[in-house]
matplotlib code that plots the C-alpha trace (Angstrom):
import matplotlib.pyplot as plt

x = [-13.0, -12.9, -11.8, -14.7, -17.6, -16.0, -16.8, -20.1, -21.0, -19.3, -21.5, -24.7, -24.1, -23.6, -26.4, -28.5, -27.2, -28.4, -31.5, -32.2, -31.6, -33.8, -36.7, -35.8, -36.4, -39.5, -41.2, -40.6, -42.3, -45.6, -46.0, -45.5, -48.1, -50.3, -50.2, -51.0, -53.9, -55.0, -54.6, -56.9, -59.3, -59.6, -59.9, -62.3, -64.5, -64.0, -65.0, -67.5, -67.7, -70.2, -72.7, -71.1, -71.9, -70.9, -70.0, -71.0, -74.4, -77.7, -77.9, -77.5, -76.9, -79.9, -81.6, -84.0, -82.6, -84.0, -81.3, -81.7, -80.5, -82.6, -85.6, -85.1, -85.8, -82.7, -81.5, -77.8, -75.9, -72.8, -70.9, -67.1, -64.4, -64.4, -68.1, -69.8, -72.9, -73.1, -76.8, -78.8, -82.6, -84.6, -86.2, -82.4, -80.0, -76.7, -75.8, -75.8, -73.1, -71.4, -73.0, -71.9, -73.8, -74.9, -76.4, -79.3, -81.2, -83.2, -86.8, -87.0, -84.8, -85.0, -85.9]
y = [-61.8, -63.0, -59.6, -58.1, -60.8, -60.2, -56.2, -56.8, -58.9, -56.8, -54.1, -55.9, -56.8, -52.9, -51.5, -54.5, -53.3, -50.0, -51.0, -52.6, -49.7, -47.8, -50.2, -50.3, -46.3, -46.3, -48.5, -46.2, -43.4, -45.8, -46.0, -42.5, -41.9, -43.9, -42.3, -39.1, -41.1, -42.0, -38.8, -37.3, -40.3, -39.6, -35.4, -35.9, -37.8, -36.2, -32.7, -33.5, -31.8, -29.2, -28.2, -26.1, -23.5, -22.5, -19.1, -18.4, -20.4, -20.3, -23.9, -25.3, -28.8, -30.8, -28.8, -30.1, -29.5, -30.4, -32.4, -30.1, -33.6, -35.6, -34.0, -35.8, -34.6, -34.8, -33.9, -32.0, -34.2, -32.6, -29.7, -30.2, -27.5, -27.3, -26.3, -29.8, -30.8, -34.2, -35.6, -38.5, -39.1, -37.9, -41.4, -42.9, -44.1, -44.0, -40.8, -40.8, -38.4, -35.4, -32.5, -28.6, -25.6, -25.3, -29.0, -28.5, -25.7, -25.2, -26.5, -25.6, -25.0, -27.6, -25.9]
z = [-189.5, -185.9, -185.1, -186.9, -185.3, -181.6, -182.3, -183.7, -180.8, -178.6, -179.6, -179.8, -176.2, -175.1, -176.9, -174.8, -171.9, -172.6, -173.8, -170.2, -168.3, -170.9, -170.5, -166.7, -166.4, -168.2, -166.0, -163.4, -165.5, -165.8, -161.9, -161.3, -164.1, -162.1, -159.1, -160.7, -162.6, -159.3, -157.7, -160.5, -160.0, -156.0, -156.7, -159.7, -156.9, -154.2, -156.6, -159.0, -162.4, -162.4, -164.6, -167.5, -169.1, -172.4, -173.1, -176.4, -176.9, -175.3, -175.2, -171.3, -169.9, -169.4, -172.0, -175.1, -178.1, -182.2, -184.4, -187.6, -190.0, -188.5, -186.7, -183.6, -180.1, -177.9, -174.5, -173.8, -171.9, -171.5, -173.3, -173.9, -173.6, -177.3, -177.3, -178.8, -177.6, -176.4, -176.5, -175.9, -176.0, -173.6, -172.2, -173.1, -170.9, -173.5, -175.5, -179.2, -179.9, -179.9, -181.9, -183.2, -182.1, -185.7, -185.9, -182.8, -182.4, -179.0, -178.6, -174.5, -171.2, -168.4, -165.1]

ax = plt.figure().add_subplot(projection="3d")
ax.plot(x, y, z, "-o")
ax.set_aspect("equal")
plt.show()
């Protein structure tokens, strides 16, 4: 019985040491990830997003649209890569939400 308990304790100790080095290795990856995030955030400040035109729609950023469901007028703030439109009320500060092209209708183009 003592031999079995000793073997289990030894295996458990070895696994603890392996786990320690695995976690230590993962912390090194976190430092690399932090550096990448810093690098990309600096690049974003140097090269801010340009107005993104979409290829499949007539609606652009800053255009006025009407949400078909509630009939309220909104202003397009951003267009996501998957073609959804982030909108806010024309006088509002914070965006209201994301809308598909079939949920909104173009009112007029902003110049």
